[in-house]
MARTOR-246462 format. One record per residue (C-alpha): residue in one letter; x, y, z. Coordinates in steps of 0.25 Angstrom, whole numbers, plus 5000, padded with zeros to 4 digits. Layout:
N
AXYZ/...
// end
This chain:
277
M504650185068/S504550245054/R505250225041/G505350345032/W505850355018/E507050445019/G506350555027/S504850525022/D504350515037/R505350585045/A504350695048/A503350595053/Q504350535062/D504950665068/K503650745068/V502550645071/L503050515077/K504150555086/P503350675093/L502250575096/G503250485103/A503550375093/V504850305094/T505350305080/T506550215082/G506950135069/S506350235059/Q507150235046/F507450315034/L506950455039/E508050535033/P507750605020/D508250545008/G507550554995/L508350434989/F507650334998/P508850245000/N508250145009/H507050085003/I505950124993/P505050225000/N503850145000/P503050085011/E502549975002/D503949934999/K504249795005/T505749835008/A505349955015/M504249885023/K505149775027/A506149875032/I505249945041/T504649815046/Q506049775050/A506249915057/V504949905065/L505349765070/D506849805073/N506349925081/K505149865087/A504349975082/D502849985084/L502550035070/G503450065058/I502950165048/I503450185034/F503150295023/D503450325009/T504250445004/D503150545006/V502450475017/D501150465010/R501250305011/S501550225023/A501550095030/A501850035044/V502449915051/D501849865064/S502649815076/S502649675071/G503249705058/R501949695050/E501749795039/L500649885039/N500549935025/R499749915012/N498349845015/R498749825030/L498949975032/I497650005024/A496849905033/L497549965046/M497250105042/A495750065039/A495650005052/I496150135059/V495250225051/L494050135054/E494250145069/E494350295068/N493150315059/S491650255059/I491350155048/G490750215036/E490950245021/E491850365023/S493250345019/H494350385029/L495550315023/A496250295009/M497450205008/E498250124998/T499150005000/S500350094996/G500250165009/H499550285005/G498450325014/A497450445017/L496450465028/K495250555028/E495750615042/N497050655035/H496350725023/W496550605014/L498050645013/D498950525008/D499750515020/G500550395025/A501050465037/Y499650485042/I499250345040/M500450305049/V499950405059/K498650335060/L499350205063/L500250275073/N498950335080/K498350195081/L499650145087/A499750255097/A498350245101/A498450105105/R499750125112/T499150235120/L498050135125/G499050025127/S498449935118/S499449915107/I500849845106/G501649885094/S500749915083/K499749805086/V498549895086/L498849925071/T499149775067/D497849735074/L497049825065/V497449745053/E497549605059/G496349545052/L496749605038/E496749505028/E497849525018/A498049465004/A499149355003/V499749414991/T499849564988/V500449624975/E500649764970/I501249784956/R501349914948/L501149914933/K501850034927/I501350104915/H502450144906/Q501950284902/N502850304889/H502450164884/A501850164870/D500650084875/L500150214882/K499950274868/G500250414874/G499150404885/S499350414900/F499750304910/R498350324916/D497650294903/Y498450174901/G498250124915/E496750144914/L496850064901/V497549944908/L496549944920/R495349944910/H495949824902/L496249754915/E494749764919/N494349704906/A495249594907/I494749564922/A493349554917/K493649434908/D494349354920/P493349274928/N494449264939/L494449414941/H493449514946/K493549664945/A493149734958/P491749794957/K492249934960/N493649974956/Y494050104963/E495450104957/G496050014946/V495549874944/R495349784956/V495049634953/S494849514962/G495249374958/Y496049254963/G495649284977/G496349424976/W496349554969/F497149644960/L497049794958/L497649864946/R497550014946/L498250144940/S499150224949/L498550364951/H499950434947/D500850334941/P500850254929/V500650124936/L499550014938/P499749954952/L499249814953/N498849764967/I498549614969/E498149544982/A497849394981/P497849264991/S499049204984/N500149234975/D499549154964/D498249224965/A499049364964/I499749314952/K498449274945/L497949414948/G499249474942/L499149394930/A497649444927/V498249584928/L499449554919/A498549484908/A497649614908/V498749724907/S499949654900/E499449714886/F499749854891/S501249864887/A501450004895/L501149924908/D502349864915/V501849734920/M503249674923/A502949674938/L501649604936/T502149504927/K503249464937/F502249454948/V501349354940/Q502549274935/Q503049244949/
// end
């Protein structure tokens, strides 16, 4: 079954799934409606994932797939109701790609926890539908061999995945018209925030900056880590935290808040609320 967002995956269902023999009973929200009256069109949204999980269980589906508005982000739910998104989806796709390609230094997959994903075999297109096709191919192959019940073949690939007890994502918005930007761009301001954070971290013995930071500033400490980076397109600094406990996650959040609170154009309300819980 599939959950589109008022038409976002109607073509995928009608032109791909059904011709291949898939039973799509229980699919939802396939009629075009740009106002998106049912849920936020986002496979990361908790309400959306809860709804498709319930639909999978109600319809006894083998797999549920969900897309955003333009189908470049996706996620899935297995037959037991387990979400296959974020780190779990990345791990699942990595396992599938490793089975298909010899181990080496060549890259075949690029993915984000948001559900964006691109494969070398698909010309590095940001294509959520193609990611789901890879899952469906794995599921169909196992069915052909008679070696899979429900979506067990997918779930088994990530059975040993160790996941953080606490995961947090907070978006710190940069107010572009704020006087603190001094007429500069949000990108310049964001880079200034990141440099200041790096300097603050260097003075804290409990925190350790990663030797190689490919994007933003990644720091380990208190048994977990955080990453603060600048969005490529939007005036936003997304903050990701993973930790073994809520208290440890709050300690990491406090370290970030202490470093960035002097930047008055940065909206830290959500971060402040998190550390005060």
